[in-house]
C-alpha positions, 0 to 999 in steps of 0.5 A: 241308528241315532237317538234324539231327545231334544238335546240328547237323541239316538240319531241312527241305527245300523242293523246287520241285514239286507234290503232287497238284496242290498246291505241295509243303510243306516236308519236315521231317527227323528228327534220326536216320533219314530214310526216303523211301518209295516205293509198295508196288508198287515203282513206278520213276522217282518220285524216291526216288534224286532226293531223295537227290541233292537231299540231296547237293546241299544238303550241298555236292555237284554231282552233282545238276546233273552226273548228273541231266540228266533233272531239269535238262531237264524241271524246268528251273532251280529253287531248293532251300531248306533249313535247319539247326538248330544249338544250337536256332538255325535257319540258312537257305540256298538253292541254285539249279541255275542257279548251281552255284558259289554258295549263298545265305544267307537269312532265315527267309522264304528271302529272300537276305541274302548269296551266298557261294561253294560252297567257303565254304559247304563250310567252313561245313558243316565247322565246323557238323558239327565235323569237326575235320580240317584235312587233309580237306575236308567233301566228301572226308569224306562223299562216299564214304558218300553211296551213291546210284544216280546217283553210281555208288559202290555197289560192295559190294566196294569200300566206300571207292571214291568213283567208278568207276575211282578209285585205291585210294590216293586212297580210302585216303588219305581213309579215313585222314584221316577217322580223323584219322591223316593229319597226319604222312603229309601232312608227309612227302608235302609234304617229298617234293613239295618235294624233287621240285620242287627236283630238277626245277628242278635238272634243268631248269637242267642241261637249259638249260645253266645248270649242266653235267650230269656223270656220277658218274665225272666227279664223282670226276674233278672232286674230284681236279681241285679238290684239284689246283687248290686246291693250286696256289692255296696254292703261289702264295700261299706261294711266293717271288717266284722260285717264283711266276715259275716257276709262271706260266711265266717262263723262267729267264734272264728270272727272273735278269734280273728278280731282278738288276733288282729288286736294282739298284732296291733298291740305288738306292732305298736310296742315294737315301733315304740321300742325301735324308735327309742333304740334308734335315739340311743344309737344316735346319741352314742355316735356323738364323741367328745371334742378336744379343746387343745388346739383351741387353747393354743390359739387362745394363748397366742392372742391372750398370753397372760390367760390362765389355761390350767383352769380350762384344762381341768374343766376339760378333763372333768368333761372327759371323765363325765363323758366316759361315765355317760357313755357306759350308761348309754351302752348299758341302756342300749343293750337293755332296750335292744333286748326289749326290742328283740323280744317285742319283735318276736312277739309281733311276728308270733302274733302275725303268724297267729293271725295268718294261721287263723285267717288262712283257716277261714280263707278270709281274703280269698273268700272275700275276693271270690265272693266279690268276683262271683257277684260281679260275674253274675251281674255281668252275665245277667246284664248281658242277657237283659241287654240283648233281650232289650235290644231285640225288643227295641229292634222289633219296635224300631222295625215297626216304627220304620215300616209305619213311617215308610208306609205313611210317606209312601201313602202321602207321595202316592196321593200326590202322584195319583192326583197329578197323573189323573189330572194330566190324563184327563187333560190329554183325554180332553184333547182327544175327546171334547164330548166329556168322554171319561179319562182313565183313573189310577188309584193306589191303596192306602197301604201303598202296595196295590193299585187299580187302573181303569176307565169308569164305566168303559172296559172296552179293549180299545178304551183300555189300550187308549188308557194305557197310552194316555198313562204313559204320555202323562208319566212322560209329561210329568217326569224325566222319562226320556223315551217311549216305545209302543208296539202295534198291538197297543194301537190296533184296537183304538178307533181312528179318531183317537189314534189320530189325536194320539199321534199328535200327542206323541209328537207334541211330547217333545221326547223321542217316541217309537211306535210300530204300525201297519195297515196305514191306509186304513186310517184315512189320508190324514193319519196315513200322512202323519205315519209316513212323515214320521216313518224311519223304517218301512218293512214288508215281505219279499226281502224287505223284512228287518233282516232281509229274509223270513225264516218261518217258511 
């Protein structure tokens, strides 16, 4: 098979099978409307829907394997070969029913060059058809609009339903994505999901006792307790020694004894320091010795021969005697001060021992440190509990905010999409009927999670099917939806005049459309000719089934 879509199209398909005893030739596809025609007698089970399922399989679907069990049981494993024309260049692929998760890249003879994953192939399709929607996969874009009997998405009142019992919300999201309006919604929902994950993590932490779980009442009590504890720390930091002792619970008598012991230590240390300084000064004085002038006198006589050095020598001798007397007095003072220094040292050490003994009995430093540590630990515990509680509260608020914002954005987008679709469907309907016959209308709820689709005052089967086709054509006109597939069951209830016009709309869409039809001679010569002109495959009984034979007999 080959697929077209203006520049990009599926160009041909090769299906394992026979046509009247001969191997079926490649099916060359049209760039616009492609019709698979059944017999004029309306023969069933000849492969019309199956062919459309093959097209879905070629375009990355998986239902050909999952929902066509009769084909897999009777045809067994087989490979479908197909090609795309892109900018006048052919690209060849094949896909086996025995390996549903891979696609083969081939040469022009369909010899396998490389095998890639199904997801990688779907990305190639998205690039090939230039869908340009980073928030939507290729299959998410096209799957709804491949309306084939086996896929069960033919409900004419639920045009955006991907599958039976699927949620409206998911289908609406895909429609918004198709219109290229989902990016901001996704950002808001991602933030909501992240916040929910954080809330869940915090809740689990509390459940496993990593953080205490508290009530709002306890939260307020904790705030008061935090203020009290922080004040206690401030008081300890800025209190006098006596006030600190009172804070940690030392009795008044013990406080007075400690204060007296501290005063005695200070006094003893002061006396000791004074005596030590005095002792060092004395020691420094004793280190200085009298210097003899004998050498200087000899030098003096050399320059002044007539000088009387006897008097100078007498003075020097007097100084030496004086030095001896002073040295003896200094030694005596040194001994006296040294003794006083030793006594002062013993008194200081005794006072320090006394203070240490009293303090140890009261465990002043330990108790002070322990109290500060206890207060800080209690503050940390309460803060953590309150922080986690507040985070959980904030998460709840943020989640609701993101939900509200997301819902508001969805509503705004859906109002615009609804208007655009209804205007386009009315335009298409006007092409079919010029007599004012009403067009189908889609309406989304204010909450953006449900919708209705109907033709006002006309619930007939043919009208509903026509409405479904008009909806798909409107979507294809307004978006980058590249391909449309409609099974024959959708068309059979539509009146001849309307069906004739719908064929024109299919062809005028400028995109590749696949439909299945039979009983073509019952619509009149004009419609019959249009169907024949667009036909790419004719199917009937007696060896002209899609796979060359039936298996219901």
